[in-house]
N, C-alpha and C positions, 0 to 999 in steps of 0.2 A: 546750380552748385548747392550741395548740402553744406551749410555753413559750419557745422560741427564735425565734418568729415576731414580726417587727416589728409587723405589723398587729394581731395578737392582743394585744400589749402596749399598743397605742393603744386598742383596744376596752376593755381592762381599766382604762385610765386611768393606767397606769404611765409612758406617754410622752404628753406633751401634744400636742394637735392644734388647729387652727383649724377647729372644727366648722361645717359648713354645714347639716347635718340629721342626725337620728337617729330610728330606730324600734326596735322590738324585733328586727328582722331585719337592718337595715343601719346603717352609720355612714358619713356623707359628710363629707369635710374637704378644705380647700384644700391642694394639693400644695406642698411646700416648695421644689421646683425647677420652677416652672411652665413649660410649653412653649407657652403662649398666655396672653393677658391673663386669661382665666378658665380655670383648670385644677383641677377638683375630682375627687377620688377617691371612689368609692362602693364600700365593701367589705362583703362578707357577714359577719355576726357569727359565723356557723358556719364554722369553719376547714375549708377544702378547698384543696389546693395550686394547682389550675389548672382551666381549662375542661375539659380532657380527663379530669380526675380527679373531676369534680363528680358525686356519687352520686345527686343528686336534682334533677329539673327545677324544683322549686319555688325553688331557690336562684337560678336564672336569672330567674324571674319577679320575685322580691324585688329582685334587683339592677337589672334593667331598669326595673321600676316605680319603684324608688327614684331611679334616674337621671332618669327623666321628671319625677318630683315635684321633685327638686332643680332641674332646668332651669326648671320653672315658677316655683319660689320665687325664683330668680335673674332672672326675667323674660327668659330667653333664648329667642329665636325660632329662630336658626340655631346649631346646635352639632353636634359629632361625639361619638359614644360609641365608645370603643375597648376591646376585650378582647384582651389579648395572651396567648398560650399558649406557654410555653417561652422559654428564654433567647434563642434565635436570632430569635424574634419580638419581643423587647424586654421580656419579663417579667423584672423584677429582684427582686420580692418574691413569693414563692411562697405566696400566699394569694389566693383568688378576688377579683378587683376589676375595676372599670370606670373608665375615665377619661372625664370630660366636658371637652371643649375648646371654647372659644368666644372671641369678642371680636376676631377677625381672620379674614381669608380663609384657609380651610383647603384647600389645593390637593390635587388628586387626579391621579395617585397620590402618596401621601406619599413622602418621601425615604428 
């Protein structure tokens, strides 16, 4: 655990979250500043700062499988999964995570 990492603190239970799902590999919770009617974050329990710095492809499988399972649990048919890598791409918490967005039309390309 990275002690100064917001998501590591959420995983540890030091910061509360509105959980959507949890396994031994991932934690999913509703975003506190949603960008769509449904906005769930799926975070890897193993700390790694970003997509580029992910040392093990199993983390991607855990994250994407977790996102799929959360979408099924929430009965979502149409949704977007987003992985941001780096500050200029919109990553604000440097702990590997995916966003699930749904509940409204999601235009392409995004703004």
